[in-house]
C-alpha positions in Angstrom: -29.9 5.2 -3.6 -26.0 6.4 -2.7 -25.4 3.0 -1.9 -27.0 1.3 -4.7 -24.4 -1.1 -6.6 -25.6 0.7 -10.2 -24.5 4.3 -8.3 -21.6 3.3 -6.8 -20.3 1.4 -10.3 -21.2 4.4 -12.1 -19.2 6.4 -9.9 -15.6 4.7 -10.4 -16.0 4.8 -14.0 -13.9 7.4 -15.8 -14.9 9.4 -18.7 -13.1 7.3 -21.3 -15.0 4.3 -19.6 -18.4 6.1 -20.2 -17.7 7.4 -23.5 -17.0 3.6 -24.8 -19.9 2.3 -22.7 -22.0 4.2 -24.0 -20.8 2.8 -27.4 -21.3 -0.8 -26.1 -24.9 -0.2 -24.9 -25.9 1.4 -28.4 -24.3 -1.6 -30.1 -27.2 -4.4 -31.2 -25.0 -7.0 -30.6 -24.3 -6.4 -27.1 -27.8 -4.9 -26.0 -31.0 -5.1 -27.4 -32.8 -2.9 -24.4 -33.5 0.4 -25.3 -34.4 1.4 -21.8 -30.9 0.4 -20.5 -29.8 3.1 -23.0 -31.7 5.7 -21.9 -31.2 4.8 -18.3 -27.4 5.4 -19.1 -27.2 8.5 -20.7 -29.8 9.8 -18.3 -27.7 9.1 -15.6 -24.6 10.7 -17.5 -26.4 14.2 -17.6 -26.9 14.0 -13.7 -24.7 16.0 -11.1 -26.1 13.7 -8.2 -27.6 10.6 -8.1 -31.6 10.7 -8.6 -34.0 8.9 -6.6 -36.0 5.9 -8.1 -39.2 8.0 -8.4 -37.2 10.4 -11.2 -35.8 7.5 -12.9 -39.0 5.9 -13.4 -40.5 9.2 -14.6 -37.5 9.7 -17.0 -38.1 6.0 -18.8 -42.0 5.6 -18.4 -43.3 8.7 -18.4 -47.0 9.1 -16.9 -47.3 5.4 -15.7 -47.6 4.6 -12.4 -45.0 4.1 -10.1 -43.8 0.2 -9.8 -40.5 0.0 -7.6 -39.8 -3.5 -9.2 -39.9 -2.1 -12.6 -37.4 0.8 -12.0 -35.1 -2.0 -9.8 -35.2 -4.3 -12.7 -33.9 -1.6 -15.1 -30.9 -0.7 -12.6 -30.3 -4.2 -12.6 -30.3 -4.8 -16.0 -28.0 -1.9 -16.5 -25.5 -2.9 -13.6 -25.0 -6.4 -15.6 -24.0 -4.6 -18.9 -21.7 -2.7 -17.1 -20.4 -5.4 -15.4 -19.9 -7.2 -19.0 -18.2 -4.5 -20.4 -15.7 -4.1 -17.8 -15.0 -7.6 -18.2 -14.9 -7.0 -22.3 -12.4 -4.7 -21.6 -10.5 -6.6 -19.3 -10.2 -9.3 -21.6 -9.0 -7.5 -24.8 -6.0 -6.4 -22.5 -5.5 -10.2 -21.6 -3.3 -10.6 -25.0 -1.7 -14.1 -23.9 -5.2 -15.7 -23.2 -6.0 -14.4 -26.5 -3.6 -16.7 -28.0 -4.0 -19.6 -25.8 -7.6 -19.3 -26.7 -6.9 -18.5 -30.6 -4.7 -21.5 -31.0 -7.2 -24.0 -29.6 -9.7 -22.8 -31.9 -7.0 -23.2 -35.0 -5.8 -26.4 -33.9 -9.8 -27.3 -33.8 -10.1 -25.7 -37.5 -7.6 -28.3 -38.0 -5.2 -25.3 -39.3 -1.7 -26.1 -37.9 0.4 -23.3 -39.2 -1.7 -20.6 -38.3 -1.5 -22.2 -34.4 2.0 -22.0 -34.8 1.9 -18.9 -35.7 0.0 -17.7 -33.1 1.8 -19.3 -30.4 5.4 -17.8 -31.6 3.9 -14.3 -32.1 2.8 -15.0 -28.3 6.1 -15.8 -27.2 8.2 -13.4 -29.0 5.6 -10.9 -27.8 5.8 -12.3 -24.0 9.8 -12.1 -24.6 9.7 -8.2 -25.2 7.8 -7.2 -22.5 10.3 -5.8 -19.7 8.8 -7.7 -16.4 10.8 -11.0 -15.4 8.6 -11.8 -12.1 6.8 -15.1 -10.9 3.8 -13.8 -13.3 6.2 -13.5 -16.5 7.3 -17.2 -15.7 4.0 -18.9 -15.2 2.7 -16.7 -18.7 5.8 -18.5 -20.3 4.7 -22.0 -18.7 1.2 -21.6 -20.3 2.8 -20.8 -23.7 5.3 -23.6 -23.7 3.0 -25.9 -22.4 0.8 -25.2 -24.9 3.6 -25.5 -27.8 4.3 -29.2 -26.3 1.1 -30.3 -26.7 0.8 -28.9 -30.0 4.1 -30.5 -30.9 2.7 -33.8 -29.6 -0.4 -33.9 -31.3 1.7 -32.9 -34.6 4.1 -36.1 -33.6 7.2 -33.5 -34.4 10.6 -35.0 -33.4 11.9 -32.2 -31.3 9.8 -31.3 -27.9 10.5 -28.5 -25.4 9.3 -30.8 -22.3 12.8 -29.2 -20.3 11.4 -25.8 -21.2 8.5 -26.2 -19.9 9.6 -27.7 -16.6 12.0 -25.1 -16.0 9.2 -22.2 -16.6 7.1 -24.3 -14.0 9.7 -24.8 -11.3 10.9 -20.5 -11.6 7.5 -19.7 -11.9 6.3 -21.8 -8.3 9.7 -20.6 -6.7 8.8 -17.2 -7.2 5.5 -17.3 -6.2 6.2 -19.3 -3.3 8.8 -17.1 -2.1 6.5 -13.9 -2.6 3.5 -15.2 -0.8 5.8 -16.5 2.1 7.0 -12.8 2.3 4.1 -11.4 2.4 2.6 -13.7 5.2 5.9 -13.3 7.5 5.1 -9.6 6.9 1.2 -9.7 7.8 2.2 -12.1 10.7 4.2 -9.3 12.1 1.8 -6.8 12.0 -1.4 -9.1 12.9 0.4 -11.7 15.7 -0.9 -14.2 13.0 0.6 -17.4 12.5 0.9 -19.2 8.9 1.8 -22.6 8.0 4.7 -22.6 5.1 3.9 -25.5 4.0 6.9 -26.9 1.3 9.0 -23.8 1.8 11.4 -25.3 4.4 12.4 -28.1 1.6 12.8 -25.3 -1.0 15.0 -23.1 0.8 17.4 -25.3 0.9 17.1 -26.5 -2.7 17.4 -23.0 -3.9 21.0 -22.6 -2.5 22.1 -25.9 -3.4 21.0 -25.1 -7.3 22.4 -21.4 -7.3 18.9 -20.6 -7.8 19.0 -17.1 -6.2 21.1 -15.8 -9.7 17.8 -15.5 -11.4 16.8 -11.9 -10.1 13.3 -12.3 -8.7 14.1 -15.5 -6.9 17.0 -14.1 -5.5 15.4 -11.2 -4.2 12.5 -13.1 -2.5 14.8 -15.2 -1.4 17.3 -13.0 0.9 13.9 -10.6 1.6 12.3 -14.0 3.2 15.8 -14.5 4.9 15.9 -11.1 6.4 12.2 -11.1 7.2 12.6 -14.5 9.3 15.6 -13.0 11.0 18.1 -15.0 9.3 21.1 -13.5 9.2 19.3 -10.4 8.7 21.6 -7.6 7.8 23.3 -9.7 5.3 20.3 -11.1 3.8 18.9 -7.6 4.0 22.3 -6.0 1.9 21.9 -8.8 -0.6 18.4 -7.9 -1.1 18.7 -4.5 -1.4 21.6 -4.7 -3.9 19.3 -7.0 -6.0 16.1 -4.7 -5.8 18.0 -1.5 -6.8 19.7 -3.4 -9.8 16.5 -4.8 -11.1 13.9 -2.5 -10.5 12.8 -2.5 -14.2 11.7 -6.4 -13.9 8.7 -5.9 -11.6 5.6 -4.1 -12.6 4.7 -0.9 -10.1 2.4 -3.1 -7.9 4.9 -5.7 -6.8 8.1 -2.7 -6.8 5.7 -1.1 -4.3 5.4 -4.6 -2.0 9.1 -5.1 -2.2 9.7 -1.6 -0.9 7.3 -2.4 1.8 9.0 -5.7 2.6 12.2 -4.0 2.8 11.4 -1.1 4.9 9.6 -3.9 7.2 13.1 -5.4 7.6 14.8 -2.6 8.7 11.9 -1.5 11.2 12.9 -5.3 12.6 16.3 -4.6 12.7 16.2 -0.9 14.4 13.9 -2.5 16.9 16.5 -5.1 17.8 18.5 -2.1 18.7 20.7 -1.4 15.6 19.9 2.5 14.9 22.5 2.6 12.2 19.6 0.7 9.8 17.6 4.2 10.2 19.9 5.3 7.4 18.9 2.2 5.7 15.2 2.9 6.2 16.0 6.4 4.9 17.7 5.4 1.7 15.1 2.9 0.5 12.6 5.7 0.7 15.1 7.7 -1.0 14.9 5.3 -3.8 10.9 4.7 -3.6 10.6 8.3 -4.0 12.5 8.2 -7.5 10.6 5.5 -8.6 7.7 6.4 -7.6 7.2 3.2 -5.3 5.8 5.0 -2.1 2.9 6.4 -4.4 -0.5 5.3 -4.5 -1.8 6.4 -8.4 -0.1 9.1 -7.9 -0.9 10.0 -4.0 1.7 10.0 -1.1 -0.2 9.2 2.1 0.1 11.2 4.9 1.1 8.3 7.1 4.1 7.3 4.4 4.8 11.8 4.4 5.2 11.2 8.0 7.4 7.6 8.4 9.7 9.6 5.6 10.0 12.8 7.9 10.5 11.1 10.7 14.0 8.7 8.8 14.9 12.1 7.9 14.9 13.7 11.6 16.1 10.4 13.2 19.4 10.2 10.8 20.2 14.0 11.4 19.3 15.2 7.7 17.1 17.9 8.7 18.3 20.0 5.5 17.2 17.2 3.1 13.8 16.8 5.3 12.7 20.1 5.2 13.2 20.0 1.1 11.3 16.7 1.1 8.8 18.0 3.0 8.1 21.3 0.8 8.9 19.2 -2.4 6.3 16.9 -1.9 3.9 18.4 -0.3 1.1 18.4 -3.3 1.5 14.8 -3.6 -0.2 14.2 -0.3 -3.8 13.1 -0.5 -5.3 16.7 -1.0 -7.8 16.3 2.3 -4.9 16.0 4.4 -2.3 17.9 3.0 -2.1 21.4 4.8 -2.9 20.0 8.1 0.4 16.6 7.5 2.7 19.5 6.0 1.9 22.1 8.6 2.8 19.1 11.2 5.8 17.7 9.8 7.1 21.1 9.4 6.2 21.6 13.2 8.3 18.5 14.2 11.0 19.3 12.0 11.4 22.5 13.9 11.2 21.4 16.9 14.0 19.2 16.3 16.0 22.2 15.2 15.3 23.8 18.4 13.2 26.4 16.9 10.1 26.2 19.3 8.7 29.7 17.7 8.3 28.1 14.4 6.8 24.9 15.6 4.4 26.6 17.7 3.2 28.8 15.1 2.7 25.9 12.7 1.1 23.8 15.7 -1.4 26.7 15.7 -3.9 26.1 12.5 -3.0 22.3 12.9 -6.3 20.7 11.2 -9.4 19.7 14.1 -10.8 16.9 11.9 -7.3 15.3 11.4 -7.7 13.3 14.3 -4.5 11.6 14.5 -2.4 14.7 13.8 -4.1 16.5 16.3 -3.3 14.2 18.7 0.3 14.3 17.6 0.5 18.2 17.3 -0.7 18.3 21.1 1.4 15.6 22.0 4.4 17.9 20.4 2.7 21.4 21.9 3.2 19.2 25.7 7.3 18.7 24.9 8.1 21.9 23.4 6.0 23.8 26.7 8.2 21.7 28.9 11.1 22.0 26.9 10.6 25.8 27.0 9.8 25.7 30.9 6.6 27.4 30.5 4.7 25.3 33.5 2.4 27.5 34.1 0.9 27.5 30.4 1.9 23.9 30.3 -0.3 22.9 33.5 -3.3 24.8 31.7 -2.8 22.9 28.4 -2.5 19.4 30.1 -5.9 20.0 31.8 -7.5 20.7 28.3 -5.6 18.0 26.5 -7.4 15.6 29.5 -10.7 17.4 28.5 -10.2 17.0 25.1 -9.1 13.3 25.5 -12.7 12.4 27.7 -14.8 13.8 25.0 -13.2 12.2 21.9 -14.9 8.7 21.6 -13.5 7.1 18.8 -9.9 7.3 19.9 -9.5 4.5 22.1 -6.6 2.7 21.2 -4.8 6.1 21.5 -6.1 7.3 24.6 -3.9 5.1 26.8 -0.7 6.6 25.7 -1.8 9.9 25.7 -3.1 9.2 29.4 0.0 8.0 30.5 1.9 11.1 29.0 0.0 13.6 30.4 0.2 11.9 33.7 4.0 11.4 33.7 4.6 15.0 32.9 2.7 16.4 35.8 5.1 13.9 37.8 8.0 15.5 36.3 6.7 18.7 37.1 5.9 17.9 40.7 9.3 15.5 41.5 11.8 17.4 43.8 15.0 17.5 42.3 16.7 16.7 45.4 14.8 13.7 46.1 17.1 10.7 44.9 14.7 8.3 45.9 12.1 10.0 44.0 13.7 10.3 40.9 14.5 6.6 40.8 10.9 5.4 41.8 9.5 7.7 39.0 12.4 6.6 36.5 11.4 3.0 37.5 7.8 3.5 36.6 8.4 5.1 33.4 10.3 2.3 32.2 7.9 -0.3 33.6 5.0 1.3 32.1 3.3 -1.2 29.4 2.1 2.0 26.9 4.2 5.0 26.4 5.7 5.9 23.1 7.4 9.2 24.5 9.3 6.6 27.4 12.5 8.0 25.7 11.4 11.6 26.2 10.3 11.1 29.6 13.4 9.5 30.8 15.9 12.6 28.8 13.7 15.1 31.0 13.8 13.1 34.5 17.7 12.8 34.0 17.9 16.5 33.5 16.4 17.4 36.8 
């Protein structure tokens, strides 16, 4: 029953929506079925989802149970909730209201009223802060409506150029935005996308000086950098415009732009320029201040970990420690403590404070599979660097047993098996056998799946 659409939908309604929904269902204009309102009110009082038999008894009392009858009631309530949510959404779409009302006034032959509605909509739209692709498309729709209205009134002055300019601007922004998304997706999933008209559009944007329009400039330089065209120069232009014009974008779009920016930095870093670790950390810092990295006020454990990684790799250890403390409560509650302890342990490890790191890792959440794997890998490195080889030998045996038992980590097993294997090889290699060391180095360098390759090579060099 918990998978029934009614219950999944009902569970996502907040308190304000439920209050307004009850008023909606109690209004005959919107609902003339008393059973629908009764069912809603009954569900309101329940802590857990009741079964269909319980619902039937409440609505139909001593009648013989009929599954079809209760399913119909539940389906009717779903439809009413959907209608209510549509109405709530439509009430927020003031532009749509203006377009519809203008058309109604035109049909009623009320030209002054139609003109007034259009002007009010344009004024309201100009006052809103965003200047993204959606803004220019909405402006295009309003100016087109005004043009159509002016044509029907045979006025002498037309605004056709304004209509065309708004359409072009909205198209260019949205096309570049979609292209940036395609490149980012392509890099992760190895999926090729055809860019259509983009190759014809790019020279036009440059020739016409259109990057001076902030939204066009931001997406234009972002695309070029993602596509590897003078990536560093174009990333610099992208970042400068992004930081200067952050108020021009709604939160969700602003967050996506930060994601594009980090993707650019990662590509440059992967190509060997480690100086861009500082660039990505700067993006993270700005994203924390502007809330671009948060999803409904929550910082995912992956973002928390990525920021920690950037702080450690850039050597900003003091800042990283303060970040971990300050933003701990923002991490999703289920993973909060394990993410905090693990990342603090990583920091302590890089500070060579092995005792603190081991203490923090001791209580790693066993239910958080990924962090548990990372924690075991970190303990492996600590034991090795401390020279605790007897302890490490036992630990590696236990780690292997853990990997065998876990059936749901297929994508990670190869890396950790290799880490265990090559650590054991390090422990056994003869420090006076140069040929054996060279052979082990070559095998480590050639291994396809090995995230700790650099660490293993560093330890081999010390032998």
